[in-house]
N, CA, C and O of each residue as an XYZ file, in Angstrom:
256
protein
N      78.909    100.708     24.006
C      78.735    102.106     23.903
C      77.704    102.967     24.386
O      76.605    102.418     24.464
N      77.749    104.057     24.700
C      76.873    104.766     25.267
C      76.546    106.106     24.656
O      77.414    106.945     24.416
N      75.148    106.289     24.392
C      74.772    107.590     23.509
C      74.236    108.480     24.596
O      73.540    108.100     25.537
N      74.673    109.819     24.337
C      73.894    110.991     25.147
C      73.701    112.062     24.364
O      74.419    112.306     23.394
N      72.631    112.841     24.759
C      72.147    113.998     24.227
C      72.270    115.215     24.957
O      71.747    115.312     26.067
N      72.885    116.115     24.466
C      72.847    117.614     25.091
C      71.636    118.399     24.738
O      71.419    118.938     23.653
N      70.881    118.396     25.778
C      69.404    118.998     25.497
C      69.465    120.372     25.264
O      68.468    120.819     24.696
N      70.405    121.229     25.556
C      70.457    122.616     25.309
C      70.888    122.686     23.858
O      70.742    123.799     23.352
N      71.386    121.738     23.079
C      71.622    122.191     21.595
C      70.730    121.300     20.694
O      70.717    121.491     19.478
N      69.959    120.297     21.292
C      68.827    119.525     20.458
C      67.714    120.339     19.954
O      66.990    120.873     20.794
N      67.479    120.506     18.752
C      66.372    121.163     18.302
C      65.274    120.155     17.879
O      64.246    120.588     17.360
N      65.437    118.934     18.063
C      64.219    118.072     17.680
C      64.154    117.796     16.423
O      63.092    117.231     16.163
N      65.073    118.000     15.194
C      64.790    117.828     13.855
C      64.133    116.454     13.454
O      63.281    116.344     12.573
N      64.650    115.388     14.236
C      64.497    114.162     14.004
C      65.299    113.360     12.855
O      64.992    112.324     12.266
N      66.309    114.102     12.752
C      67.330    113.310     11.726
C      67.852    112.002     12.511
O      67.890    110.979     11.827
N      68.211    111.911     13.700
C      68.579    110.746     14.450
C      67.694    109.815     14.641
O      68.030    108.672     14.950
N      66.174    110.261     14.448
C      65.282    109.166     14.597
C      64.848    108.550     13.047
O      64.189    107.511     13.048
N      65.124    109.032     12.033
C      65.144    108.648     10.898
C      66.262    107.586     10.660
O      66.042    106.497     10.130
N      67.442    107.991     11.086
C      68.651    106.969     11.033
C      68.659    105.728     11.803
O      69.016    104.621     11.398
N      68.125    106.112     13.220
C      67.957    104.994     14.243
C      66.897    105.011     15.098
O      67.009    105.307     16.288
N      65.734    104.670     14.490
C      64.408    104.857     15.241
C      64.262    103.882     16.253
O      63.225    103.987     16.908
N      65.248    102.696     16.639
C      65.283    101.961     17.872
C      65.755    102.402     18.914
O      65.599    101.855     20.006
N      66.627    103.825     18.655
C      67.240    104.534     19.901
C      66.913    105.752     20.180
O      67.104    106.230     21.298
N      66.303    106.498     19.056
C      65.867    107.878     19.121
C      64.518    107.900     18.747
O      64.089    107.154     17.867
N      63.601    108.949     19.536
C      62.392    109.225     19.260
C      61.981    110.778     19.529
O      62.113    111.320     20.626
N      61.480    111.395     18.401
C      60.862    112.746     18.805
C      59.539    112.554     19.271
O      58.807    111.792     18.640
N      59.080    113.196     20.398
C      57.680    113.109     20.800
C      57.065    114.170     20.322
O      57.647    115.069     19.715
N      55.731    114.136     20.587
C      54.714    115.144     19.985
C      55.023    116.719     20.240
O      54.573    117.633     19.549
N      55.826    116.851     21.298
C      56.338    118.241     21.587
C      57.676    118.700     20.953
O      58.143    119.820     21.157
N      58.257    117.770     20.179
C      59.467    117.954     19.663
C      60.789    117.520     20.429
O      61.918    117.612     19.946
N      60.494    117.045     21.660
C      61.724    116.731     22.475
C      62.121    115.456     22.199
O      61.339    114.510     22.100
N      63.373    115.387     22.062
C      64.286    113.985     21.691
C      64.188    112.798     23.074
O      64.776    112.972     24.141
N      63.532    111.903     22.833
C      63.763    110.904     23.688
C      64.737    109.788     23.492
O      64.663    109.279     22.373
N      65.657    109.263     24.319
C      66.333    108.191     24.095
C      65.734    107.028     24.642
O      65.414    106.876     25.821
N      65.579    106.084     23.565
C      64.748    104.910     23.932
C      65.635    103.847     24.661
O      65.118    102.913     25.274
N      67.094    104.035     24.566
C      68.108    103.262     25.332
C      69.307    104.142     25.268
O      69.467    104.832     24.262
N      70.130    104.183     26.206
C      71.439    104.746     26.395
C      72.508    103.885     25.906
O      73.636    104.292     25.627
N      72.131    102.743     25.818
C      73.104    101.652     25.672
C      73.118    101.194     24.162
O      72.137    100.650     23.654
N      74.255    101.439     23.492
C      73.975    100.921     22.092
C      74.856     99.573     21.981
O      76.010     99.353     22.351
N      73.928     98.766     21.355
C      74.480     97.519     21.016
C      75.266     97.343     19.779
O      74.947     98.096     18.859
N      76.354     96.398     19.533
C      77.151     96.396     18.274
C      76.170     96.347     17.141
O      76.421     97.093     16.195
N      75.004     95.533     17.067
C      74.232     95.517     15.794
C      73.525     96.961     15.283
O      73.042     97.142     14.165
N      73.583     97.880     16.310
C      72.845     99.223     16.011
C      73.941    100.247     15.888
O      73.622    101.379     15.525
N      75.393     99.928     16.192
C      76.363    101.004     16.194
C      76.403    101.870     15.277
O      76.386    103.093     15.417
N      76.463    101.188     14.195
C      76.661    102.004     12.779
C      75.738    102.845     12.504
O      76.043    103.963     12.086
N      74.456    102.479     12.681
C      73.246    103.641     12.558
C      73.256    104.768     13.745
O      72.826    105.916     13.634
N      73.708    104.315     14.638
C      73.622    105.542     15.796
C      74.993    106.108     15.392
O      74.978    107.331     15.253
N      76.055    105.569     15.192
C      77.252    106.665     14.669
C      77.060    107.568     13.483
O      77.669    108.615     13.266
N      76.135    107.018     12.754
C      75.796    107.878     11.523
C      74.705    109.075     11.909
O      74.577    110.120     11.272
N      73.985    108.715     13.031
C      72.947    109.545     13.540
C      73.990    110.759     14.230
O      73.917    111.944     13.903
N      74.769    110.326     15.037
C      75.511    111.191     15.869
C      76.409    112.326     14.887
O      76.602    113.499     15.207
N      76.873    111.705     13.693
C      77.870    112.409     13.013
C      76.799    113.341     11.949
O      77.190    114.362     11.383
N      75.503    112.825     11.811
C      74.676    113.608     10.993
C      73.865    114.663     11.636
O      73.131    115.390     10.967
N      73.999    114.782     13.133
C      73.399    115.628     14.033
C      73.789    117.245     13.711
O      74.817    117.728     14.184
N      72.956    117.959     12.939
C      73.485    119.311     12.655
C      73.816    120.282     13.730
O      74.625    121.200     13.594
N      73.087    120.002     14.888
C      73.470    120.634     16.145
C      74.568    120.119     17.035
O      74.904    120.639     18.099
N      75.010    119.212     16.576
C      76.002    118.435     17.484
C      75.656    118.186     18.773
O      76.422    118.474     19.693
N      74.327    117.560     18.996
C      73.819    117.566     20.371
C      73.965    115.866     20.730
O      73.529    115.420     21.791
N      74.550    115.107     19.833
C      74.548    113.622     20.242
C      76.053    113.374     20.445
O      76.856    113.990     19.744
N      76.473    112.481     21.391
C      77.636    111.954     21.735
C      77.713    110.585     21.858
O      76.817    110.040     22.503
N      78.601    109.898     21.373
C      78.778    108.324     21.479
C      80.053    108.213     22.282
O      81.079    108.866     22.092
N      79.856    107.339     23.161
C      81.209    107.202     24.114
C      81.337    105.815     24.969
O      80.417    105.353     25.645
N      82.510    105.284     24.841
C      82.745    103.981     25.568
C      82.017    103.995     26.863
O      81.921    105.085     27.426
N      81.443    102.858     27.467
C      80.922    102.919     28.930
C      82.030    102.691     29.799
O      81.867    102.690     31.019
């Protein structure tokens, strides 16, 4: 699976970082950084929860 972020929607709240810190990181400027775009099966549930929990709907998860 691949995760993407729509930077025009992302506000850098950090909910995704709290749910999946190995995949998402909000930098000191409040910008979301993807630490990886490819989501391994062992992290899929937490990334899916982060995508579903994003209040601005800026995150997407899709088949590669």
